N, C-alpha and C positions, 0 to 999 in steps of 0.2 A: 230493591225494595225501597219504597218511598218513606219519607219521614212519618207520615200519618200511619202507614202500615206498622212501622216500628212502635209507635206510641200505642196503637190499638192492641197489638200482640202483647206488649208489656202490661197494659192495664188488665187485659183478660187473664193473662197468666198470674198476675198478682192477685186478682180476685179469686181465682180457682185455688191457689195455694192458701190464701187466707181462709176460705171456706173449709178446706180440708183440715186445717189446724183447729179442730173442734175444741181442744183444751184451752184455747185462748178465751179471755173474758168476753162476755156478751157483745160489747160494742164492736169488737173486731168482725163479728158476723155481718153487721151493717156496713162496715168498711168494705168487706168482700163483695157484698151486693152492689154497693156504690161503684166500685172499680169495674165490676162486670158490666154494669149499665153504661158507664163512661166509655169503656172499650167498644161496646156494641154501637154506641152513638158515633164514635169516631169512624167506625167502619161504614155505617149506614150513610153518614153525611158525606164521606169520601166517595161512595158509589153513586150517590144522588147528584153530585156536582159534575 
């Protein structure tokens, strides 16, 4: 597994976990969205190159 795969999976997993923890304050929801988007971007840029 490459370095970018590891980062991508880590960001996506962190985003999902953050979104599932609904009891956290509102800003954590946006952190979850941001991490998911960042993870997806890492995957798409890796595949495009």
